[in-house]
N, C-alpha and C positions, 0 to 999 in steps of 0.2 A: 731937232732931228735934221740930219743932212740927207742929201739925195745924190745918187751916183748912177753911173752906167758901166756895166761890165760887158766887154766884147769877147765873143768866142766864135771860132770857126765851127760850124755844125759838125764837120768831119772829125774834129778833135773832142769837142764837148758840146752837146746839143741841149736845147731847152727840154726836150723829152727826157734826156738823161738826168738833167737837173730835177725835173718833176719826180722822177723815179726814186731819187734820193730821199724824198719825203722830209719829215721833220728833222732828221739828222743832218741834212744839208750836205755841202761839199766844200772842201778847201779850194779856194780860187788860186791855184798854184801855177807855177811856170812863168810868171810875169818877170821879165828881165829888162824893165825900163824904170829908171830911177823916179821919174815923175809919177808914173802909175803906182809904184811901190809907196811913194810918199803919200799919195791919196789914200791908199789902204791903211797906212799908219794913222791917218786922221779920222778913220771911221770909228763909230761907236756901235755897240749892240743896239739893235732896233732901227738903225738907219735903213732907209729904203733905197732900192735901186731898180734899174731896168736891165734886163738880159737882152743883149743885142746879138743877132746872128750876123757875122761879117761874111765877107766873100760874096757869093752870088745873091743871097737873100737880102742882105743889107737892110735889116728891119729889126725894130724893137718888138720882141715877141712875148715877153713876160715881165712880171714884177717879182722882185726878190727882197729878202731882208738879211741884214748882217747879223749873224748869230755867234760869232767869235771875233774878237779884235785881233789886230796884227800879231802874228806869231811866226816862228821860223818856217819857211817853206820846206815841206817834207821831200821835195823833189831835187834838193841840192844840199851839199855840205857847206856851201858858201854862205857865211853869216850875213852877208849884205841883203839877202833876199828874204822878204817876209810876205805873208798873205793873210787874208781873212777867210772866214767860212761864211757861206751864204746858203739860204734855203729858199725854195720857190714858194711864192704866195699865191699867184694867180697868172693865168695866161691872158694875154690881151685878146679880146674877142676879134679885134681887127688889128693885125700887125701894122705898126707905124714904120713905113720905109724911110730910108735916108732921103729919098727924093721928096717925100711929103714934108719932112723936116726942113729941107732947103727951101721949099716953096711957101712955107708958113711964116709970115713976117714976125710972128710972136716968138719964133725960134731962131731968128737971125743971129743972135749972139751965142747960141748953144755951142759948146765945145765940139760936139759931134759934127756940126756943120763946118766949123773952122779948122778942126784937127781930127778928122775921122780915123786916123791911124792909132791914136792913143788908146790903149787897151782898157784902162780904168780911168774914168773921168768924172768930174763933178757935174751935177745938174742943179740948177736953181729951183727953188720952190715953185716959182711961176712956170718954168719949163716942165717940171714934174706934173703940175696940174694940167697943162696943155696936152702933154703926151697921154696922160690918163684919159682925158676927154676924147682925143683923136682915136685912141685905142678902144674906146667903148667901155672903159672901167667906170663903175659907179663909185660914189664916195664911200659906200659900205665896203667895197672890196679893196680900197686903196689904203 
């Protein structure tokens, strides 16, 4: 299993909207960055990820699961752009802010810390465990 982070501006697509999609999940569309697209191409069904609110919140707020592998992005005719589908698994009892990530030495190498602008990014297994711990998720919910 691999781990990822998906960033969204709450005004465009919020964690609450993701939760409301339920089991059917949502296409993670609109990504127009080759590196982020390539990360989605590497994803497998069952991979886990974090849902991150960018802009003013700047916090990891939820846990998601990849439910469909890379396929053409329905928001464009351009064949270069692909996306995956994700569904919400759990809200973090305590959102984990970018500031907390920057201050925790265990997360010093996290892509979110070094390249916070990338909209879809990998997360190591160790970082995933640390974020779940900081966010108050138990091993049963992760």
